[in-house]
Every structure is written in C-alpha cells, then in structure tokens.
Backbone as ProteinMPNN parsed JSONL, in Angstrom:
{"seq_chain_A": "MTAVSSTVDGRRTTRLTAVVHVYGGRQITTFVSYLLRHLVILAVT", "coords_chain_A": {"N_chain_A": [[-2.908, 13.021, -31.171], [-0.744, 11.637, -30.017], [-0.316, 13.191, -27.72], [-2.691, 12.805, -26.351], [-2.628, 10.037, -25.812], [-0.358, 9.907, -24.173], [-1.254, 11.373, -21.98], [-3.282, 9.721, -21.076], [-1.74, 7.488, -20.362], [-0.266, 8.646, -18.293], [-2.277, 9.162, -16.417], [-3.102, 6.552, -15.926], [-0.785, 5.465, -14.803], [-0.598, 7.036, -12.484], [-2.908, 6.255, -11.123], [-2.345, 3.542, -10.733], [-0.084, 3.748, -9.097], [-1.291, 4.898, -6.852], [-2.982, 2.828, -6.045], [-1.113, 0.82, -5.438], [0.219, 2.129, -3.374], [-1.811, 2.371, -1.421], [-2.35, -0.351, -0.972], [0.169, -1.187, -0.067], [0.317, 0.317, 2.274], [-1.733, -0.843, 3.753], [-0.699, -3.405, 4.076], [1.564, -2.859, 5.653], [0.319, -1.87, 7.964], [-1.071, -4.15, 8.797], [1.09, -5.836, 9.324], [2.373, -4.446, 11.407], [0.381, -4.514, 13.415], [0.295, -7.25, 13.76], [2.87, -7.728, 14.78], [2.687, -6.267, 17.188], [0.709, -7.716, 18.517], [2.042, -10.143, 18.951], [4.091, -9.236, 20.631], [2.599, -8.491, 22.874], [1.559, -10.979, 23.62], [3.961, -12.276, 24.278], [4.753, -10.68, 26.41], [2.741, -11.146, 28.281], [2.98, -13.886, 28.797]], "CA_chain_A": [[-3.057, 11.613, -30.796], [0.336, 11.286, -29.101], [-0.526, 13.897, -26.458], [-3.819, 12.153, -25.674], [-2.203, 8.732, -25.306], [0.567, 10.131, -23.065], [-2.067, 11.799, -20.841], [-3.943, 8.507, -20.578], [-0.694, 6.704, -19.702], [0.045, 9.324, -17.044], [-3.388, 8.904, -15.485], [-3.063, 5.128, -15.583], [0.351, 5.284, -13.898], [-0.94, 7.656, -11.201], [-3.898, 5.395, -10.469], [-1.644, 2.332, -10.324], [0.749, 4.123, -7.955], [-2.184, 5.091, -5.708], [-3.431, 1.497, -5.614], [0.039, 0.166, -4.805], [0.475, 2.836, -2.119], [-2.853, 1.973, -0.462], [-2.135, -1.77, -0.655], [1.369, -1.249, 0.76], [-0.035, 0.858, 3.588], [-2.523, -1.867, 4.464], [0.217, -4.493, 4.439], [2.393, -2.388, 6.766], [-0.546, -1.809, 9.148], [-1.307, -5.535, 9.215], [2.354, -6.338, 9.863], [2.603, -3.789, 12.701], [-0.574, -5.06, 14.382], [0.743, -8.623, 13.993], [4.018, -7.639, 15.686], [2.216, -5.816, 18.501], [-0.004, -8.835, 19.13], [3.054, -11.083, 19.425], [4.764, -8.633, 21.772], [1.68, -8.582, 24.009], [1.535, -12.398, 24.019], [5.236, -12.544, 24.934], [4.786, -9.953, 27.681], [1.797, -11.791, 29.2], [3.506, -15.197, 29.165]], "C_chain_A": [[-1.987, 11.22, -29.763], [0.127, 11.921, -27.724], [-1.632, 13.231, -25.65], [-3.372, 10.837, -25.045], [-1.246, 8.905, -24.116], [-0.195, 10.571, -21.811], [-2.762, 10.595, -20.215], [-2.936, 7.646, -19.822], [-0.35, 7.313, -18.348], [-1.029, 9.07, -15.996], [-3.351, 7.468, -15.003], [-1.95, 4.864, -14.562], [0.035, 5.843, -12.52], [-1.909, 6.776, -10.437], [-3.232, 4.131, -9.936], [-0.782, 2.604, -9.092], [-0.101, 4.275, -6.701], [-2.638, 3.742, -5.156], [-2.312, 0.778, -4.875], [0.321, 0.797, -3.451], [-0.528, 2.418, -1.047], [-2.64, 0.531, -0.027], [-0.916, -1.931, 0.26], [1.099, -0.753, 2.168], [-0.815, -0.151, 4.412], [-1.63, -2.994, 4.929], [1.054, -4.108, 5.647], [1.573, -2.361, 8.051], [-0.805, -3.207, 9.692], [-0.06, -6.102, 9.883], [2.626, -5.758, 11.249], [1.666, -4.355, 13.753], [-0.204, -6.499, 14.739], [1.915, -8.638, 14.977], [3.582, -7.262, 17.088], [1.514, -6.954, 19.237], [0.987, -9.843, 19.702], [3.802, -10.533, 20.631], [3.895, -8.723, 23.022], [1.634, -10.017, 24.532], [2.816, -12.754, 24.767], [5.291, -11.878, 26.302], [3.883, -10.629, 28.716], [2.362, -13.115, 29.692], [4.954, -15.055, 29.591]], "O_chain_A": [[-2.284, 10.559, -28.768], [0.358, 11.285, -26.695], [-1.534, 13.103, -24.43], [-3.693, 10.552, -23.892], [-1.312, 8.137, -23.157], [0.173, 10.188, -20.7], [-2.825, 10.461, -18.993], [-3.251, 7.128, -18.75], [-0.163, 6.592, -17.368], [-0.727, 8.797, -14.834], [-3.544, 7.195, -13.818], [-2.146, 4.137, -13.588], [0.35, 5.221, -11.505], [-1.75, 6.572, -9.233], [-3.517, 3.698, -8.82], [-0.747, 1.801, -8.16], [0.296, 3.844, -5.618], [-2.674, 3.541, -3.942], [-2.534, 0.197, -3.813], [0.627, 0.095, -2.488], [-0.152, 2.144, 0.092], [-2.74, 0.222, 1.16], [-0.946, -2.695, 1.225], [1.589, -1.325, 3.141], [-0.59, -0.298, 5.613], [-1.778, -3.489, 6.046], [1.242, -4.912, 6.56], [2.055, -2.773, 9.106], [-0.763, -3.425, 10.903], [-0.158, -6.779, 10.906], [3.055, -6.472, 12.155], [2.096, -4.648, 14.868], [-0.37, -6.92, 15.883], [1.951, -9.458, 15.895], [4.038, -7.853, 18.066], [1.703, -7.132, 20.441], [0.797, -10.343, 20.81], [4.115, -11.28, 21.558], [4.4, -9.0, 24.11], [1.665, -10.243, 25.742], [2.768, -13.454, 25.779], [5.82, -12.456, 27.252], [4.224, -10.679, 29.898], [2.241, -13.439, 30.873], [5.593, -16.046, 29.944]]}, "name": "protein", "num_of_chains": 1, "seq": "MTAVSSTVDGRRTTRLTAVVHVYGGRQITTFVSYLLRHLVILAVT"}
C-alpha cells in the first residue's frame, strides 16, 4: 500500500512539474515577444 501511494505521489509530482514547466515557458515566450515588440516600437519612433 505504501509503495503504491508513493508511486502515485511521484507521478503526480512529475505531472505537476511538467505543467509548471510548460506554463513557465509560455510566460517567458510571451514576455520576450512583448519586450521585442517594445524595442521595435522604440526603434521606429
């Protein structure tokens, strides 16, 4: 019983880490594109 529950916890943690990693990656990409857009606007004006 203990081994099964620990395996489930491990899987849950891995899945959560993957979700956080993907979400963090999206946030970073959005932030970078936002910065680039502002740099282009500053360069044009």
